[in-house]
C-alpha positions in Angstrom: 0.0 0.0 0.0 2.9 2.3 0.8 4.2 1.8 -2.8 0.8 2.8 -4.2 0.7 5.9 -2.0 4.1 7.1 -3.2 3.1 6.5 -6.8 -0.2 8.3 -6.3 1.6 11.3 -4.6 4.1 11.3 -7.5 1.3 11.4 -10.1 -0.6 14.1 -8.1 2.6 16.2 -8.0 3.1 15.8 -11.8 -0.5 16.9 -12.4 -0.1 20.0 -10.2 3.2 20.8 -12.0 1.5 20.4 -15.3 -1.4 22.6 -14.3 1.1 25.2 -13.0 3.2 25.1 -16.2 0.0 25.5 -18.3 -1.1 28.5 -16.2 2.3 30.2 -16.4 2.4 29.4 -20.2 -1.0 31.0 -20.8 -0.1 34.1 -18.7 3.5 34.8 -19.9 3.7 33.4 -23.5 1.5 36.0 -25.2 3.9 38.7 -24.0 6.8 36.6 -25.4 5.0 36.0 -28.7 4.4 39.8 -29.1 8.1 40.5 -28.3 9.2 37.8 -30.9 6.9 39.4 -33.5 8.3 42.9 -32.7 11.9 41.6 -33.0 11.0 39.9 -36.4 9.6 43.2 -37.7 12.8 45.0 -36.6 14.9 42.3 -38.3 13.0 42.8 -41.6 13.5 46.6 -41.3 17.2 46.3 -40.6 17.6 43.7 -43.5 15.9 46.1 -45.9 18.1 49.0 -44.8 21.2 46.8 -45.3 20.1 45.8 -48.7 19.4 49.5 -49.6 22.9 50.4 -48.3 24.5 47.7 -50.4 22.7 49.0 -53.5 23.8 52.6 -52.8 27.4 51.4 -52.2 27.4 49.6 -55.5 26.1 52.6 -57.3 28.6 54.9 -55.6 31.4 52.5 -56.6 30.2 52.6 -60.2 30.2 56.4 -60.2 33.7 56.4 -58.7 34.9 54.1 -61.5 33.2 56.3 -64.1 35.1 59.4 -62.7 38.4 57.6 -62.6 37.9 56.1 -66.0 36.9 59.4 -67.7 38.8 62.1 -65.9 42.4 63.2 -66.4 44.1 63.8 -63.0 47.3 65.8 -62.8 50.5 63.9 -62.2 48.7 60.6 -62.9 49.5 59.3 -66.4 47.2 56.8 -68.1 48.5 53.3 -68.2 46.5 52.6 -71.4 45.9 54.9 -74.3 42.3 56.1 -75.0 42.3 54.5 -78.5 43.7 51.3 -77.2 41.1 51.1 -74.5 38.3 51.7 -76.9 39.6 49.3 -79.5 39.9 46.6 -76.9 36.4 47.3 -75.7 34.8 47.3 -79.1 36.6 44.2 -80.3 35.6 42.3 -77.1 32.0 43.4 -77.5 31.8 42.5 -81.2 33.4 39.1 -80.6 31.1 38.3 -77.6 28.0 39.2 -79.7 29.2 37.4 -82.8 29.1 40.6 -84.9 31.4 41.3 -87.8 33.6 44.3 -87.2 34.2 45.9 -90.6 36.1 49.0 -89.6 37.0 51.4 -86.8 38.4 54.7 -87.7 39.4 57.3 -85.1 38.3 60.9 -85.8 40.4 63.9 -84.8 39.7 64.6 -81.1 37.8 67.8 -80.3 38.4 69.8 -77.1 35.7 72.2 -75.8 36.6 73.6 -72.4 37.6 70.8 -70.1 36.0 68.0 -72.2 37.9 66.3 -75.0 35.7 64.2 -77.3 37.3 61.2 -79.0 35.2 60.1 -82.0 35.2 56.9 -83.9 33.5 55.8 -87.1 32.5 52.2 -86.5 31.0 49.8 -89.1 29.6 46.4 -88.0 27.5 43.7 -89.7 25.0 41.6 -87.8 21.3 41.6 -86.9 19.0 44.1 -85.1 19.1 42.1 -81.9 22.9 42.0 -81.7 23.1 45.7 -82.6 20.7 46.4 -79.6 23.0 44.4 -77.4 26.0 46.3 -78.6 24.2 49.6 -77.7 23.5 48.2 -74.2 27.2 47.3 -73.8 28.1 50.9 -74.7 25.7 52.1 -72.0 27.1 49.8 -69.3 30.8 50.5 -70.1 33.1 52.1 -67.5 34.0 54.7 -70.0 31.4 57.3 -71.1 30.3 56.2 -74.6 27.7 58.0 -76.7 26.4 57.0 -80.1 26.2 60.3 -81.9 24.5 58.9 -85.1 24.0 55.7 -87.0 22.8 54.4 -90.3 21.4 51.0 -90.9 21.3 49.2 -94.3 19.5 45.9 -94.8 21.7 43.4 -96.5 20.4 41.0 -99.1 21.1 37.4 -98.1 22.0 34.9 -100.7 19.2 32.5 -101.4 16.8 34.3 -99.1 13.6 34.8 -101.1 11.6 36.0 -98.1 12.7 39.5 -97.1 10.4 39.5 -94.0 12.5 37.2 -91.9 13.1 38.3 -88.3 16.9 38.0 -88.1 17.8 40.0 -91.2 21.5 40.9 -91.7 22.2 44.6 -91.3 25.2 46.8 -91.8 25.5 49.6 -89.2 27.7 52.6 -89.7 27.8 54.8 -86.6 29.7 57.6 -85.0 30.7 56.7 -81.4 32.1 59.3 -79.0 34.1 58.8 -75.8 35.0 61.6 -73.5 37.8 62.7 -71.3 37.5 65.4 -68.7 40.5 67.4 -67.5 40.5 68.5 -63.9 41.7 72.0 -64.5 
């Protein structure tokens, strides 16, 4: 009988503890739940601020690269000639896009105030889509590149009876300018 009394007391003690834990849980857990939700909202706000700061930092780095790539600083000679940099860029783009580079002819640089404009007459053969991609590459270059003008001629393809095909070959002649800004 003594064994059963000890077991009964143990069971009663466990039941009282369980009821106590449930009562404490119901009273204190809503406050913890609210605090956890508040912390989660703060975490989301901080994460968004960090993501925004990262985007701003990347944009500022891009602007810094644009300045250093397009400005002449005193006592800091360029390691690469302007024409060489442009020729490397244009040949890389044309090769990546599988265009045919017909010619690149530099034009005499023009200086107006602090800005020197280096012009190039460029001729490529490809299709409209690849020409659009080339223009996008000009826009995303570290050097300032502007297409001053362009002319497009549709090329007749051998054996192509239908002139309404989507990927027609075109020949593009364009004047492309790059710029250099002197500090003084």
